[in-house]
VMD Tcl script that draws the C-alpha trace (Angstrom):
set ca {
  {71.73 54.04 -52.74}
  {73.95 51.14 -53.71}
  {74.76 48.38 -51.28}
  {78.37 49.57 -51.24}
  {77.38 53.14 -50.32}
  {77.22 54.28 -46.69}
  {75.19 56.95 -44.90}
  {76.75 59.15 -42.23}
  {74.11 60.58 -39.85}
  {74.39 64.32 -39.30}
  {72.61 64.71 -35.95}
  {75.70 63.98 -33.80}
  {77.37 67.16 -35.09}
  {75.04 69.75 -33.47}
  {74.78 67.52 -30.40}
  {78.57 67.52 -30.11}
  {78.53 71.34 -30.15}
  {76.33 71.32 -27.05}
  {78.37 68.64 -25.27}
  {81.77 70.22 -25.98}
  {80.69 73.70 -24.89}
  {79.02 72.48 -21.69}
  {81.98 70.30 -20.73}
  {84.47 73.07 -21.56}
  {82.75 75.75 -19.46}
  {81.93 73.64 -16.42}
  {85.15 71.61 -16.34}
  {87.22 74.79 -16.69}
  {85.29 76.34 -13.81}
  {85.89 73.32 -11.57}
  {89.60 73.31 -12.38}
  {89.83 77.04 -11.64}
  {88.08 76.53 -8.29}
  {90.52 73.75 -7.37}
  {93.48 75.97 -8.29}
  {92.10 78.87 -6.23}
  {91.68 81.22 -9.20}
  {87.94 81.82 -8.71}
  {85.38 81.47 -5.89}
  {83.00 78.53 -5.72}
  {79.29 79.21 -6.14}
  {76.26 78.30 -8.24}
  {76.98 80.62 -11.19}
  {73.50 80.24 -12.70}
  {71.99 81.71 -9.52}
  {74.71 83.65 -7.67}
  {76.78 84.96 -10.58}
  {80.04 85.05 -8.65}
  {82.04 84.45 -11.83}
  {81.57 84.78 -15.57}
  {82.30 82.01 -18.08}
  {85.28 84.03 -19.30}
  {86.79 84.42 -15.83}
  {86.06 80.78 -15.00}
  {88.17 79.69 -17.99}
  {90.85 82.39 -17.94}
  {93.58 80.79 -15.83}
  {95.79 77.73 -15.62}
  {94.76 74.27 -16.69}
  {91.12 75.33 -17.03}
  {92.11 77.83 -19.71}
  {94.02 75.19 -21.69}
  {91.13 72.74 -21.47}
  {88.60 75.38 -22.47}
  {90.54 76.40 -25.57}
  {91.26 72.78 -26.50}
  {87.52 72.02 -26.56}
  {85.98 75.29 -27.74}
  {88.16 75.88 -30.82}
  {87.08 72.51 -32.34}
  {83.56 73.42 -31.23}
  {83.81 76.57 -33.36}
  {84.80 74.44 -36.36}
  {81.73 72.27 -35.75}
  {79.57 75.41 -35.69}
  {80.78 76.37 -39.16}
  {80.27 72.83 -40.45}
  {76.71 72.64 -39.10}
  {75.76 75.92 -40.78}
  {77.28 74.77 -44.06}
  {75.31 71.53 -43.86}
  {72.15 73.45 -42.92}
  {72.42 75.53 -46.10}
  {72.62 72.37 -48.22}
  {69.83 70.70 -46.25}
  {67.49 73.67 -46.73}
  {68.65 74.22 -50.34}
  {69.48 77.84 -49.78}
  {70.07 80.45 -47.13}
  {73.27 82.28 -47.97}
  {72.60 84.93 -45.32}
  {72.02 82.21 -42.73}
  {75.34 80.60 -43.68}
  {77.19 83.93 -43.57}
  {75.81 84.75 -40.12}
  {76.57 81.27 -38.81}
  {80.11 81.31 -40.22}
  {80.86 84.72 -38.67}
  {79.48 83.48 -35.35}
  {81.76 80.44 -35.55}
  {84.81 82.57 -36.36}
  {84.01 84.90 -33.46}
  {83.84 81.94 -31.07}
  {87.24 80.75 -32.29}
  {88.71 84.25 -31.79}
  {87.23 84.47 -28.29}
  {88.64 81.08 -27.27}
  {92.04 81.72 -28.85}
  {92.59 84.99 -26.96}
  {90.98 84.06 -23.65}
  {93.55 84.40 -20.90}
  {95.80 86.82 -22.80}
  {96.58 90.31 -21.52}
  {96.46 93.66 -23.28}
  {93.81 96.09 -24.52}
  {93.82 94.69 -28.06}
  {93.22 91.16 -26.76}
  {90.43 92.39 -24.48}
  {88.79 94.02 -27.51}
  {89.03 90.76 -29.48}
  {87.47 88.81 -26.61}
  {84.58 91.27 -26.32}
  {84.13 91.20 -30.09}
  {84.11 87.41 -30.01}
  {81.41 87.17 -27.34}
  {79.10 89.79 -28.88}
  {79.40 88.50 -32.45}
  {79.13 84.84 -31.43}
  {75.87 85.31 -29.56}
  {74.43 88.04 -31.79}
  {75.16 86.58 -35.21}
  {74.54 83.05 -33.98}
  {71.10 84.07 -32.75}
  {70.24 85.68 -36.10}
  {71.40 82.56 -37.94}
  {69.17 80.44 -35.71}
  {66.17 82.65 -36.49}
  {66.91 82.35 -40.21}
  {67.12 78.56 -39.99}
  {63.85 78.28 -38.06}
  {62.03 80.50 -40.55}
  {63.31 78.59 -43.57}
  {62.77 75.15 -42.00}
  {59.20 76.06 -40.99}
  {58.40 77.39 -44.45}
  {59.73 74.26 -46.15}
  {58.33 71.80 -43.58}
  {61.86 70.50 -43.05}
  {61.45 69.77 -39.33}
  {58.61 68.35 -37.21}
  {56.29 70.99 -35.75}
  {57.27 70.02 -32.20}
  {60.95 70.59 -32.92}
  {60.25 73.97 -34.52}
  {58.20 74.89 -31.45}
  {61.01 73.88 -29.07}
  {63.58 75.85 -31.08}
  {61.26 78.86 -31.09}
  {60.71 78.76 -27.33}
  {64.46 78.68 -26.76}
  {64.85 81.66 -29.10}
  {62.13 83.55 -27.21}
  {63.84 82.75 -23.90}
  {67.15 84.10 -25.23}
  {65.45 87.29 -26.41}
  {63.69 87.73 -23.07}
  {66.94 87.17 -21.22}
  {68.67 89.76 -23.36}
  {65.95 92.34 -22.72}
  {66.09 91.59 -18.99}
  {69.85 92.17 -19.06}
  {69.36 95.58 -20.70}
  {66.73 96.56 -18.13}
  {68.90 95.37 -15.24}
  {71.84 97.34 -16.59}
  {69.72 100.50 -16.45}
  {67.84 99.81 -13.23}
  {70.51 98.31 -10.93}
  {72.65 101.10 -9.43}
  {75.12 98.88 -7.54}
  {78.07 97.96 -9.84}
  {78.75 94.72 -7.93}
  {75.12 93.62 -8.24}
  {75.17 94.56 -11.92}
  {78.27 92.41 -12.48}
  {76.64 89.46 -10.74}
  {73.54 89.78 -12.91}
  {75.63 90.00 -16.08}
  {77.44 86.82 -15.04}
  {74.14 85.03 -14.43}
  {72.95 86.27 -17.83}
  {76.07 84.93 -19.56}
  {75.75 81.44 -18.06}
  {72.04 81.13 -18.91}
  {72.49 82.56 -22.40}
  {75.29 80.08 -23.08}
  {73.12 77.24 -21.82}
  {70.19 78.27 -24.02}
  {72.42 78.76 -27.05}
  {73.89 75.26 -26.91}
  {70.51 73.83 -25.90}
  {69.20 75.10 -29.24}
  {71.82 73.00 -31.04}
  {70.84 69.96 -28.97}
  {67.21 70.36 -30.09}
  {68.37 70.79 -33.69}
  {70.23 67.49 -33.31}
  {66.97 65.86 -32.20}
  {65.21 67.27 -35.26}
  {67.91 66.04 -37.64}
  {67.78 62.61 -36.02}
  {64.00 62.40 -36.42}
  {64.29 63.43 -40.05}
  {67.02 60.87 -40.64}
  {69.39 63.40 -42.19}
  {72.56 61.77 -43.40}
  {75.39 62.27 -45.84}
  {75.87 59.62 -48.47}
  {79.39 58.29 -48.80}
  {79.65 56.75 -52.25}
  {82.11 54.04 -53.10}
  {84.05 54.68 -56.30}
  {85.49 51.70 -58.12}
  {89.16 52.04 -59.08}
  {89.90 52.65 -62.73}
}
mol new
graphics top color blue
foreach p $ca { graphics top sphere $p radius 0.5 }
foreach p [lrange $ca 0 end-1] q [lrange $ca 1 end] { graphics top cylinder $p $q radius 0.2 }
display resetview
């Protein structure tokens, strides 16, 4: 690298995904509580409200969309960079890009009324988590095979992935075993909050791995003709 060239570290990008999503969900919930749109509780334990309902009304909805739509763009950028970093992985990139688009659709239509909009929101949530999870598995497999991340980082990413899978299985079992619709709704809300936390936590650990590996983009200076 020439003295005039610069290196732009990549690790802040996945870290920013985690920060933006966490701030968006929790700040929107607090604003909705203050405005009287939703009840106050510990959603990770009591499940009185889902992330979607917490960010569906008023100022909280505007803040959520303002932060999550750029967060979706960052998702797509991180998966594009991951493909170049790992020198391959078109399926990983496709899954990650579809997950990012689904998150953008979900955020764009959150708070709107109508059956078509409700379908788009449901599609956004399912595809974001489902395709995003598959893209994460593909990245971990490829990074482990190529030795592209420290073993401790791969282990941390894997444990988060296992926790997400276990949470998903527990949600399926609870849906079959819990007869009370209100209790089932509360459990689904708890599931959504924890799954969102684990999903963005995975990106935070990826940021740590990229930082340890010193991943950066070279910005070359071109002399004028």
